[in-house]
N, C-alpha and C positions, 0 to 999 in steps of 0.2 A: 504492499500501500504503500503509494505518496503519501510522504509526514506533512504534505500541503494542503493536503484535499480536505481535514476535516476543514480548516480553515478556511478553501475557499468554498466549503459547499455551506458554511454558517455566514459569509459573506454575500453568498448570494440570497439567502434567505430573509439576512437582515433586509438586502438593496428590495428584495418583493413586499417587505412589510411596510420600507419607507415607502416606495410608491404607493403602496394600499392606503397609507394614513393620507397623505398628501390631497391623491384624490378622494377620499374621507370629509378631509377639510375644505375643499374648495369648495366638492357642492353643500355643505354645513354651511359656509360663510356665504355663500348666494341665498342662503334662506332669509335672510335680510331685504335684499331686494324682491324678493318674492312675496315677500308679505308689505313691503312698501307700497309696490305696484297690485296688490291685491292678485295677483295670478295662482288661484285655487288647485286649476288644472297644472300648472307647474308644480306645484306644491308637494300635490300625488305623486306626479310623473318621479321627483327628486328623491321622494322616500322609497319608492321600489330601485331605484336604479342606485341609492345606497347600499340598499341589502345588498344589491346583485353584486358589486364592487368587491369583497372579502373571497368567496370563490372563484371571481374570473382570475383574481390575484394569486388566488393558492393554486391555480390551475396554471398558470402561464409559469409560476416560480416552480412546481413541480414537474412540468416540460423541460424549462432549465435544465434541473438537478437530472433529470435524465440522461441528458445529452454528455452531461459531466462525468458518468458512472457508467464504466463499461456493461456492467448488468446492476441494475439495483437489487441488492435483497440485503439483509434484516445482518448486519457485521454489526455484533456488542461492539467490537473496541472500534471501530468505524465512528459510532453514532454515540457511543459516550466519547468521545475525542470532538466529536463533530460538536456534542453539547458545552463541552465545557469552552473550545474555543468561542460559540454564540453565546455563552454566559459573559464570558471577558469582552464581546463586543457591547453587549448591551448595558454593560455597567454603566451607571450614569444617565443610560438613554432614558427621557422626559417621556416614554409610554414603554417603559421596558416590559412591564407586567401584558402589555398586550401583544409585547415581541413574543414573547415567553409562550403563548395562546398561540400566534401564528405558527410557529417554529413546531410547535402541535399538528396544527392542523397539515402545513405538509408535508410532514413524517406519516402522518394516517393517510394521506390520498395515496402520497409513493404506494405506500406498503398496504395500501388497502385495508387499512384499519390491522393489521395483525402487528404483536411486535408492542402491544402497548404498557409499557413497564417503566419506571421511573430512569431506567437506566438511560434508556431512547429520548425520554420525553421529562417535561415541568410537568407531571402527573401530582407534586404540591410544587409551592411555589421555589423557584430558584435563588436568586441571590435578591431579589425584589421584597422590600416590604411594603407595608401598607406608609401611605405615606404619611407624614407629622401635621397634626391641625393646625394650618396657618393662613389663618382666613383674611392676615393684609396683605397676603401674595395674591391675592383672588379677587380682593374686593375694595371697594372705598367707602368709607363713614365720615360722619358728620357729626355736632353735637346738636342736639335738637333744640337748644337756649341759643341766642334768643329769639330766634324768630323758626320755628319747627316749619313751617310750611314751604319758605325759603330753604330751609335746608332738606328736605324731602326735592323740591324742583332742582337743587343745585346735583344730585345724586343722582337723577332721572335722566340726564343728558338729551334733554329730547331730541336734540336735532340730529342722533344717532339711528333714530330709526327709521328716517329717509322720507317720514309724511311728515306737514304739520299737524299737532294737536288741533281739535275743534276747538276746544274750552278748557284749556290748561287749567288757569286760575278757577275755575268750576270746579273741574275733577280735584285739586289740591282742596280745595274749601272741603268737600264733600270727604275727601279720605279723612282730613285731619278731625271732622267731627266721628268718625266711626273709631280714628287711633283714640281721640284723647283720652278718653275713660280711661280705656286697655293702659295707655302711659300712664296714667295717674295712680291708676291700680297697684301697678306692676314695678311704678317709682322709675320706668325708664329714661335714660338721657340721653340715646345714642342711637342712630338708624346704620345700616349697615346692608350696602347692596354690591353683591358680585358683578362683575365687570362684563362676564358674560351673559346673553341674553338666549332665553329659550325658547325658539321657536317651534310652534305645533297647529298643522292644519290652519285654520284663522286667527289663532292667539299670538301674542307675543307674551312674555312672562320672565319680570323682577323677580329675581329669589333671593333675601337675605334675612336679616334679623335686627330684633328689636332687644338695645340693649340696656342694662341698666345694672345696678350694685347686686340685686337678687338673683343676677342669671341673664336669660335671654326667651324671647318672644321669636318663634318663627315667623315668615313673613311672606308672603307672596302678593305680586302685583300685575294682574292680567291687565294685558292692553290690544284693544280691539278697534276694528273699524268700524267708525256710525257712518251716517250719509255724506257730512259735514268735514270729516277729520277722523283721525285717533282719538281714543278716549280712555283714560284709565278705569277700566270695567268693574273693578272688584276689587277686593281687599280681603284676603285669607290669613287667618293666626293662629288658628286650631291646627294641630298636627292631623286628625284626622281627614281636612277637608284638604287637607296638602296632601296627605297618602290615598286620597282620590286622585288629584291633579295627577300624581306619581305613579297612579296604580298600574298592576301587570295586565291592565285590561286594554289599553290604551294606545296607540301608537306613538314611536320613540321621538323624544325631542331632538332638536336641529338645533343643539348647542356648541358652538367652536372653541377650544380647549386645544393646547398644545400639553397639558399637565392633566392626564383625566384621571391620575389616581388621588392628586389632592382636591379635585372638583367632587369628586363621589365621596372623600374623609370630609369638603364639607357639606354634602349633601346629608349622608350621615349623622351627622350631627343633629339637621332637622329633622329627620325621621330615623332615628332612632330603630322601630320596630321594621323597618325597611332592611331585607337581606344585600350581603354586597352583589349577590348576581341581580336582583332586581335593580338595584343602584345605577349599575353597569349597564344592562340590557335597557333603560328610561333613557339612556341618552344615547342611546342607539352603538352601543358596543357589545351587541346581544349576543357575539360568540363568546366574546371573554365572560360575560354573564354567563354561557355552558361550565367554563373553567370554573369559575367562580362557586358555581353551582356543585358539580363533582366534587370538589374539593372540601365544601362544606359536608355535603355529604358522607365521605370518607369518614371525616370529622365526627358525624352523627352516629356511624353505624359501630366506632369505636367506641362512643361513650352508650350507648342503650343495649338493650338486651332481648326487645321484644321482636318477634315473629313479622313476616309478610303474610297480609292475607289478600284475598279476594277484597275488591273495594265493595262497601255496601251500595245498593241501589239494584234495579233490574238488569239483569245480562244484557251486554250490546248484541246486535247484529253483528256489526263489523268489527269491533273492538273488545279484548279480553283486558280488565284493570284491574293493577294489585295494587297496594298500597303498605305502608309502614303506618300501623297508629300511631308512632311518637311523631311523625314528622307528617305537617300539612302539605304532602305532595303525592300525589298519584302518578303511574306507570301503565302509558297505555299501548299492548302490542297490538299488530294489526293479524284477523285471524286470517290462518290459511284458507280459511271458505266463509262465506258469510251464509248467516243465515236468511233462508227467503221472506219475503219477496224482495230483500236487497241481491241489486246484480251488477254492480259495480267491481272494480279488480283492484288489488295491492296498488298500484301505479296512479290508480284515479283518485285514493283516498289518498295517496301522497300530494299529490298535486292540488288537493282542495287544503289539505294543511299547509303548501306552500303559498298558497294563495293567500291564506289569513296571514301567514308573517309578514306578507308584503303590503297587504291592505289597510285602510285605516280601522281600527276595532273597535272605537267610538264607546270606549267603555265598557262595552255591552260581549266584546269576544276576549277567551284567556290567550294569553299567548302561550306558546309553549316551545320546548326545546328538542331536537331530535339526536338521537344518540345512536351511534354503531358498534355494535362487540361491547355493550353494557357489563359489564363483571357484578356479579352479586357471589354476596357467600354462602354456599348450597345451605348449611349449616343454620341460616336464616331461614330459611323455606319448610314448610311444612308439606309434607305428602300430597296432600290434599291438592294445595295450590300448584304445586308442582307436577300431580296430573290434569290440571284444569289447563295449565299452558301446554302440557305435551298433546292432550287434546283439541286445541283449538288453536294453538301455532306451532306446531315441531316444526315445520321451517324455519322457525325465526328463533328455537331454542338448542341450545347446545350445552350437555352439562357433562364434567367433568368429575372427579372425587370429591372437589372442595369448591369448586365452581357452577355456579348458572349465569350464562353467558346467552344476554339475546341480542339478536344482530339488528334488530331495529326496533327503539322504542322511541314513544314520547313522553317528556316530563310536564309535567301540567300543576296547577295550583290545585290543590284538592279543597273543595267546598261540599256544601249541603246538597242535595241531589232537592231541586226544588219539590221531585213529588215527596219526597220525604217529609219536607220541611211542612209541605202544605199535611200532613197528616197528623201532625203534631200542632197547627198553629189555631191560635184561637180567633174568633171572628176577626178581629182588628187586623191580627197579623194576618189572613190571610186576605183579607182585602188589600193592606198594603203590598204583599206578593203579587198576586195577582194585577194589581193596578200598572208595576215596575216591570213584571213580565210583559205585560200590552205594550211597554215605553220602548224594553229591550227590543221587540220585534220590527217597533215604528222606525228605531234608530237607525237598526240596522237595514232597515228596508231603505233608509234615506240615504245611507250609504252604499247604496245600490249592492244589497248581500242579503238575499233570501234564503232565509235560514232551511226550507227543504221540509224536514223532519221536526217538528214543533211542539212535539208530545215536551212534556213536564221533564220527565226523566234525562231530555237532554240538557235541563238549565240547570246551573246550581245558585246558592245563594251563598256572597261573599260574606266575611263577618261585619264588612259594612251595611249590612240587609241588601247590596245590590242584586240584584237577578242577571245572571253572566248565560251566554250559549255556550256551551262546550264540543257539541258533538256536528265535527264540521263536514260528514262524509256524502250528505248530500245536498252541501248549500249550491250555489248558483248566482251569476248577476242577475240582479232586476230585468236588467234589459234584455235578455237571454231567456223572460217569463213570458209565454203567453195568458195571460188574465183573463176569464172566462166566467160568463154566466152560464149555470146549469140549463138547457134548453128546456120549454115548457114538456112533459110527455105526450105523446100523439095520443095515448089510450091510457086508461085507468090501471090498464096490467102492469103497464112500463116501469111505473114507480114498487112494484113488486118482483120484479125481473133481474136473474141472480149477474146480467150485465145489464150495461148502461144502454142505454137506449141512442146515445148520442156518440159522436167519435171523439178519440181524445189523442191526440199528439204526447210525444215524449217529452214537450217542454210547457204542457197546458196547465194551470193551476184555477183550482173552484174553490175562490176561499170561504163560499156557501157552505160546504162542506168540514172547514173545519170545527166548527162545533159539535158536529155528530164525534169527532177524535177526542177534541179537549174538555168539552164541558157537561159531561155527562152525572155533574153533583151539583145537586142547586146552589150550593152556598159558592160553589166556584162559578158557575153561570151568572151567580145575581151578582157577582163583583166584577167579572170581566165585562156583562152586559153596561154595566151602568159608567163602567171608562172605556172600552175599546169596541163598541158594538159594531164601529166600523171597519174592524180589522176582518169581517164579514161579509165585505162588501165587493164587488169586483172595481165597483168605481172609486174606491178609497186608494187600490193597490195599483191601478191603471194610472192613479192621477199622480202616485209618486213615480212611477216608472216615467211619465211622460215628461215630470220635469228633472229626471237624471238624463234624459235625453236632449233635454233642453241647456244643458250645462248649469244646472243650479247645484248647488255645493249645499249638505247639510250648516246651518249653523250651532253646533251642538256647544252647548256652555259644560264644562268638565267640575262643577262646584256648585254649590246649591246657591237659591236663587238669592238668598237671604244674605246673603257675601257680597252683591252687588251692590253699585253706589246709587243707582237706579233702578231698582228694584222692578 
């Protein structure tokens, strides 16, 4: 082996990462102009494009390594030396932790997810450590005295948004009216805002803290467009409200930073209950989010003793799902054969999950991470669960004496299935859940997503009480659907016939049929009809489809109306 080869390989991998992050940053920085110009179609395209960048650079780098190697084989000596050389190269790199993840991705692509151990990969963090909390390097702050409104105006730097505010004086007056009681109660004397602006969909978000001798209060100021110009739309100072803005059910933020570890460290201070994986993913670094999740998962396994079990709820027709009771995650494996009447295949299901990854999830679809050759300790699996996996997905499961290896799976946040939630809900809880279920469907539809299978078992309830869709194998674009009324029967006997008296195309949807499948219980029907009877009409669905085809984009607010300055 040429002694220079490990260093050459390491340089090539790092060059691939640096190219990726340059392109990633260029698209992210351009979010300012897209927001200023209200170019919402470009916002959606940039979101999809930025997600694709990573795989494109990994594939490109892998091809370059193949040309450098006579025959790519897993030589422990070569790759141990390459990893050591890479660790030296990224020492002090501003995105060192992301570099390690990129190294892992290239190795995995090169060797088709074989040889995945810490000799070859950064299963555990290499030389990288968590960035210390140094807010002064990422933010600016100002004393509120003697003029708090002017202090906020100075930090806001309104010209940097590229579009004038309609009535900034009025916004600041309303903002101070909201903040003044809290500031007095908490003895706040200083305000701090991150230099980086967080862009997503139709909003720009200033993130920071209100500081005082007794600690701090988190702060988000959403900026949105009005007919006359920009405006400060709301003020968020409650951790739960911030958590929903940074939810795993929403599209990734566009936020420019050369030190993502330091930025995530700052966000962790504001949102201590969010995992490192969630926060990296929230700012568009979802591949490193996968790495962070896996490391946290290994740590949790070492700290726990419970067994993996089948997930509660009705068994799926397409996925077999299991969980670890002590961890709020489910693992989803595509079955080898789907239960009738499902007639799709594995490739189509993977395509649906990839679609969701790139689409605006509008706070109503759970983010997922896909893994290949995911290794579990066999002793943590019951015989019954192994039997179920081998029955439902034998092509995806490999067993050794000590391991259960699943060739392809999805990791997703565990929620309470809506059908189980409704079984235990009192009248008020049931009414609220059904109302939010209807809102979830409407918001998905407005974002050009038709859920397909809208049974309650395909939705979950988060710890915040939000209803979220998580079964994607039947989703399609609204613009692909043909919404129809059921034709009137030709004869009385038609209504009792086993087959419909009218033709049905593959993309035909009959909204009036939804009630037959969803509303068999009187309490559920009452709550649904009180809030969302329009979901049972072709007119409603066709109206949404027409709006989408006309180029309209939904204006969905990711925080409570009560937080808005002009509710």
